N, C-alpha and C positions, 0 to 999 in steps of 0.2 A: 644351834637349832637346825641350820641348813648347811650342808656341804655339797657343793656342785663341782664336779671335776671333769673337764674336757668335754662339755656338752656340744653336740653338733646337731643342727637342724637345717635341712635343705628342702627347697621346693623346686619342682620342675615346671617350667613354663615353656611349652612348645619344645624346642630343641635345646633350651637353655636351662642350666641348673643354677639356682640362686642359693647361696649359703647364707641364711639369715642369722644363724648363731654358729660361730666358728671357733670351736675348741675353747669355750668359755669356762672359767673356773671362778667360784665365788663362795665365800664363807660368811654366814650371817649368825651373829650371836643373839641370844635373847636380850631384848631391850634395845636393839639397834634401831636406828632410823636412817635408812639408806635411800638416796635418790639415784635412780638409774636414768641418765640423761642422754639424749641424742636426737638428731633430726628425724623426720619422717623417713621410713625405709631403712633405718639403721639397725633394726633387729630388736629394739627394746620391747615392743609389744609381744613379739614371738617369745622372747625370754620370759616375760611376765606370765604368758599363758603356760609355759612349761613349769615355772615355779608354782603357779596356782593349780597345777594338775588339770588344766583345761586342754593341754596338748602334750604329746610325748616327743622326746628327743630321739634322733636317729642313732646317736652314739653318746657315750659318756655315762657318768654315774651321778645320781641325785639322791642324797639321803636327807630325810626329814625326820627329826627326833630319833635318829639312829636307824631308821627304816629305809632300806633301799627301795624307793618308790618306783624306780624304773623297771623293776622286776614284777610289779604287782599287776593284777588284772584290772580292767576298767572299773568294775564295781568296787574293788578294794581302794583304788585311787579316789573314786567318788566319795567313799565313806570318809577318808582322810580330809578331802577337800571340804566336805560339808561340816565336819566337826572342828577342824583346826584352822581354816582359812576364811577370812571375811573379805569381800570384794567391794570396792567403791569405784564407780566409773564416772567419766565425764558427763554422760547423758542421764545420770541418775537411775534410769530403768525402774522407776516406780510404777506400780500397777494403777492405772488412772481411775479405775472404778472403786478402788479401796482407799479409805482415808489413811492418815498417817500411822495411827496405831495398828491398823490392820496390815499395812505394808510391812511394818516391823515384826509383826507376829508370824508372817508367812514362813520364814525358815524354821522356826520352832515347831510349827504345825507339821511341816514336812518331816521333822524328826520324831513325830509322835507325841509331842508335849500336849497336854490337855489345853483346851481353849482358855480355861480360867487362868492356868499358870502362865500361858503364853501372853495373855493380856496384861497380867501383873508385871511380868518381866519387861514387856515392851513399854509399858507406862513408866517404869522405873528408869529405863535408859533414855527415854524421850525427855523426862524431867531433868536428867543430868545434862542433857544437851540444850536445855533452855527452851523446850518446845511444849511445856506443860499446857499452854493455852491453844495449841494447834493440833492436838491429838485427833480431833474429829473432823479435821479439814481435809478435803480432797487435794491431790497434788496441784491441780489447776488453781486452787485457792491459796497456794503458798508461793512465796518468792523463791528465786533460784537458790539463794543461800539456805533457806528453810528446807527446800527439797533435798539439797545435798546433805543437810544435817539428818534428815529422815533416812537417807541412804546410808549414812555413817552409823546411825542407830541400828539399822537393819543388819549391817555388817558386824556390829559389836554384840548384838543381843545373845548370840550363841556362845559368848566368851571364847572367841577364837584365839589361837596362839599368835597368828600372823594376820596383819591387815595389808592387803595389796590395793594400792590406790592408783588407778590409771588416769592421768591427767585430771585429777579431781577438781581443779579450779578452772579448767578450760572453757566451761560454759558460763562462767561467772564474771561479773565486772571486777575491776582491780580491788576495790575495797572489800567486797564480799569474799573474793578469793583469799585475801590476807586473813580474814576472819576464820575461814576454813583451815588454812595453814596453821594458824594459832591453835585451833582446836586439835589438830593432829599432833602438834608439838606437846600440848597438855596431856593428851592420851599417852604419848611416848614417855613423858616424865613420870606418868603413873605406872610405867612398866610395859606398855604395849609395844610389841615389835611391829615396825611399819616399813614397808618398801613402797616408795612412790615413783611412778613412771612419769617423766616430764620432758619436754623439749625446752623448757624455760630455765635459764641459768639462775635467775633470781630465786625461783622456787627451789631449785636444787640446793642452793646454798643455805636454805633453812634447815636442811637435814644435818645429821652428824657425820655422815659419810657420803661422798659423791663417787659414783661409778659411771664413767662415760663409755658409751658403746658407739662404735663407728665401724661400718662394714662388718657387723657381726662380732667384733672383737672388743673385749673389755679392757679398760685401764682405770685404776683408781687414782683420784686426785684429792688434794687437801680441801676440806670444807673450811670456809672462813668463819 
């Protein structure tokens, strides 16, 4: 699905140049569940933004489904991102004035799906995630775990090929975090490709593959 070869991304701060991603190479197969783990400032979020087509590398090659996305215009990258990638973030990023089902409908409506079809598809995915009785609740009326499930439903509703999860349990208590990890594992067993970004070694070892990033460089290690 994904082939990354010698990606480089640097930032300039005053007179200093910081290389956040330093000649990184990574291969992702369909059905993989990969944890990219590293401390703050290691480059993991920058790498995720490049994989998610939210940012561009300065050097290197990135192919997604056989397409060299590094050569595409911004609008072409946006089309791939909207159709093929689902995002889950630590802070949920739910729209506070919309209820659960309306939040999940949003990406479909942006694609031009009719409101009727969007509502049906959103309801279906929310039921699968155990939120059938929470569809009409606002985010403030949901627990942290329920809000993250809504966020995962929103990421899944467009049938993306890849789920990128950036610290998805970081805002949750330990028990709820384990429930979200279990859900991601179940989705992966169903064939969903998942890349999770984390600083937590316990979370990383729930994945099939662990890739550690330090000072912008990757090394793969054995998952337990």
